[in-house]
N, C-alpha and C positions, 0 to 999 in steps of 0.2 A: 180684370185683377191682371191682365196683360200690360196694359196702360201702367197700371201701378206698379208692377216688377219691373218694366221697363226702366219707370222714372226713379228708381231707387236701385239704380245698378251700384255694385260693390265699391266702384272708383268713386260715385258721389256719396255712398253711406261713409268711405274713409275720410273723404273732404268733410262732411259733415261732423264726423268724432273728432276730427282734426281741431275743427273751430271749438267744440264745446270743451277740448283741453286747453287749448289757449286760453279760454274764458277764466279758467283756473288759475290761468298765473297772476300773480300781484302784478306785476309790471307791463300787463298788456291793455290797453285801453279797451273799453266796451264797445265804443263804437266802431273800433277796427274788426270784432267779432261779428257786430251785428251785420256789417257790410259786405264781409265774407259770408255769412249764410244768406243773406239776400240774394249774393252771385249767385252761389251753390243751386238756392231754389228756382234762380231764374235759367240756371244751364238744363236743370232737370226737366222745367217745363218745355223750354224748347226742343229738347232730347226726344221728350215724347210725342211732341208734332211730327216729327222727322220719321219716316219709315226708313228701318233697315234691317239688314238680313241677320238672325239669329246667332250669334256664334256659339257653338257646341263645343263645352270643355271638358277634358279628360277628366277621370273620378280622381286624378292625384293632384291636377291644378286646382279642383275645386276644393280638396282638402286643405291646400296651401291657403285659398282665399280665406276659407273659414277659420284656419290660424291666426291668419293677418289680422280677420275683424277681432278675433278674442285679443289679440294683443292690442290691438287700439283700445279696446274697452278697458282692459287690465291696465293701460297707460292714463286712461283719463280718470279713474278712479286712484291710480297713485298720485296724480297732480292733486286730485281733490282733496284726498287724504293729508297730503304736505303742505298745501298752502291755503286751503278752506277749514279744515280743522286743528284741534289741539294737538294732534298725536305728531308731534315733531321731534320725539327722543330718536336717539342713535340708532337704537335696536330697530325702529319702525322704519327709518330710512335704509337702512341696512338690506332689510327685509324686504321690500320694496323695490328696492334695486337689484338685487339678486333674481328677484322674481320675474321681474321686466326684462334684465337683461336674458334670463334662461327662455323665456319666451321668442323674443328676438334671434336668439341662436336657431331654435327648434324651427323657426320660420325661415330662416336661409336655407337649414338642411332640408326641409320639407320642400322647397324650390328646388334645390339642386336635384334631390329624388325625382321631381315632376319632370324635369328636363333633360336628364341623364340616360344614357342608352343603355343597352343592356351590360356591357361591359363595365358600365360604372366608370368612365373614362374621367367624367367630370370630378365626381367625387375622389377618385385617387388621385388627381393632380392636387385637390383641395387638403387632402391628409397628407402628402408629401410636403406641402407648402407650411401648413401648421408643424409639422414635425422638426422640418429644419430651421424654421424660424423660432420654436420653440428651445433648442439648443442655444442659439445666439444671445436672444432676448433674456432667459433665465440666467445664464451667466455674468452678462452684463448688468443684468438687475441686481442679483446676490452681489457682487462686486460694488456696486454703487450703495447697495445698504449697508455693506459693511463699513465704508470708507464714511460716509453720513454720521452712523452711530458712533464710529471712532471718533469723528471731529466734535458731535454733540455732546456725548458724553465724556470727553477727553479722556479716552480709555485706549491701549494700545489695539492697531488692528488685527493683531493675533487672537487676542482674547473674543472678538467680535464673532468668529465662525460658526459656532452654536448656541447665541442667544435667542431667545423667542421674538426681541425686538427687532432682529435684524431678518429674521423669516417675515415680521410683519411689512417692514419697509420695502422686502423684496417683493412681497405677494401686490402693496400698491403699484411698485414701478411696473411689474408684469400685467396687472390688470390693465393699466392706463395704455400701455404700448400694444396690448391683444383687443382691447376694447374700439380702440383705432384701427388696427389693422385688420380687426373682423367687418368694420364698416367700410371699409374701403375695399376690402375683397367681395363684398357682397354686392356694393355700385358695379363694381368690375365684371362680377355674374351676371347680375339684370341687364346692363347695356352692352355686352360685348356678344354682336351677333356672331362675329366669327365663331367663338368659343361654344355659343350655343349650336351652331349648325354643325359644328365638328361632334359634339357628342350626342346629338339626337339622331336618330333615322329620318331623313326628310319625306320618304315616300311614305311611311306611314305615321308620321308624329307628327301633323302641322302643327305650330307656333302660334298662339294667342297673342292679339294686338294690342294697343294701345290701354286697354280697359283694364287686362289682366294685370299690366304693369303698374298703372296707379293703385290698384287696388292691394297689391302686395308691396312694391317699393316704397309707395308713400307712408305707412306705418313704421317702415325699417328706419329711412332715412329720419324722422320725427322722433321715433324713441331716441337715436341718438342725439338729437338736438337738445331733446327736453332731459334726458338723462345726464348729458355734458352740464346743463344749466344747474340741476338740482345737485350734483357732485361737486360744482364749482361754489353753490352758496351753503352748502353741508361740509365741505371735505374738512374745515375744522374740527368740527363735531365729532366726523367720523376719525380723523385722526387719533383726536383726544381719547377718543372711546377704546380703539384698538391698542393705544400705546399702555393708558393704563391697562386693560386687560392684560397685554403681554408683560408689564412691568409688575403684576401680582405674580408671575412665575421667576421671574427673574430677579427680584428684589425681596428682601426679608423687610419687617418692620422693627430690627435691632440689629445691633453693632457689636462686635465683641473689640474690646481693648480693656489693656491692663488687667489681664486674666479675668473679664467678667463681663457680660453682656450690657449693654446700656441704650437707652433710646432718647431721643432730644426731648426735653419737657416742654419747650418753647414751640416746637413743632410736633405734635403728636401723630399726624398722619404722614410723617415723613416716613419715605423707605431707603433701604441703601444695599448698592449694588457690590458684590464683593468683587474686588479686583487684585487681590493680593496680598500676603501677611499684612495686616497692621494697616490696609489701604483699601478705602470705600469711596462710593459717589453718592453723596446725600441728595436725594431728589424729593425736592420739597416743594410741595405744590402752593401757588399763589395765585388768585383768583381763577382765570382759564388758564392757566399756564403750568409749567413746571421748572423752578428752579435748581440747577445742577452745583452742587458743590462738592469740593475735594476734601474727605475727611481722611485725616491723618493721624494715628494713634501717637502719644506721646507719654512721656513720666511725670509729667506736671498735671496739676490738676486743670480741667476737668477731665485730663487723662485725653484729650483729643483736639485735633484744631480744624477749622472749617476756613475754607478759601473757595469763593465763587469762581465757577469759570467763566471766562468771558473772552471775546473774539478781537480781532485789531481792531474793527470800528467802533468798540465799546471803549476799549482805550484810549483811541484818539480822541472820543468825544469826551471823556472824563478828563484827560489830560486838557482841552479847551477849556470844559467848564472850572475847571482849577485855576487856570490862567486869566480866565475871566473875573473870578472872585479876585483874585489877589490883584487885578488892575482896578476893580469897582472899590476896593479897601484902600487902594492908594490914592485915588481919584477924592475919597470921601475924609482921609485924614488932610488932605491938602485943603 
């Protein structure tokens, strides 16, 4: 049993779980995973033959290792569900991402509590960093969200301040900034000996070596890489789900023109965002996208007009196509 416990150290177990997680990825070749597993088992066998002094960890450090192990197992099941099963709806993806991200945050908080001193110096510095970056990040993200909503929906900037779609875009920006900042901060905490020596009591709190780092840092870094890939692959579906959800509170299924409510018979699923009296934005679903139109009330039947919202590139492309058609017609007539 002693040899068995030495063979399956937390670091090697984390490496083994990492390989199992990689085997769930659709773009990882099976031979790569098999070779990695063979290498891990070879290291485990060699380690079992080499005598070494047993390292006794404090209770807090053991709790951090246990949380890291649970996080790795959760991440493995997340990848299995998303890549090997049919449960790929945006709702499941969002729930799994929130769960794994929460576990990763708890892992770093547990690590900070394990190495911090009685005055909680490291935790205080971390809290201060998050507080001040939150002010800058939230203001910047909110302004960017308002600007993008104004451009996408072609509405005045002043009317974007309290729209649900604005808060959704701001949340996405804040999530990405803090998602990256969190992992940069966690790597800094894991790898900064000066910070660790400053925060702990050197005489009574010996700091563990490479094995502990591997068992705790590996799942944290691998979570960042894996979740980044999952978000990149499914970002379109996530944005679509979030946009449809917020627009259900920001737009209605009818519009008011010529003293009565109307809807578009040719587009029964269209929703209408009120801008001002007699002015709406018609949001018409088209395949996996939403086309935005300016809807303006008029006095002639059908008592409204629709004009598509286009950008500069679309205008240039349309002009090029029109000139190309004219040139082709001229050549054909000749």
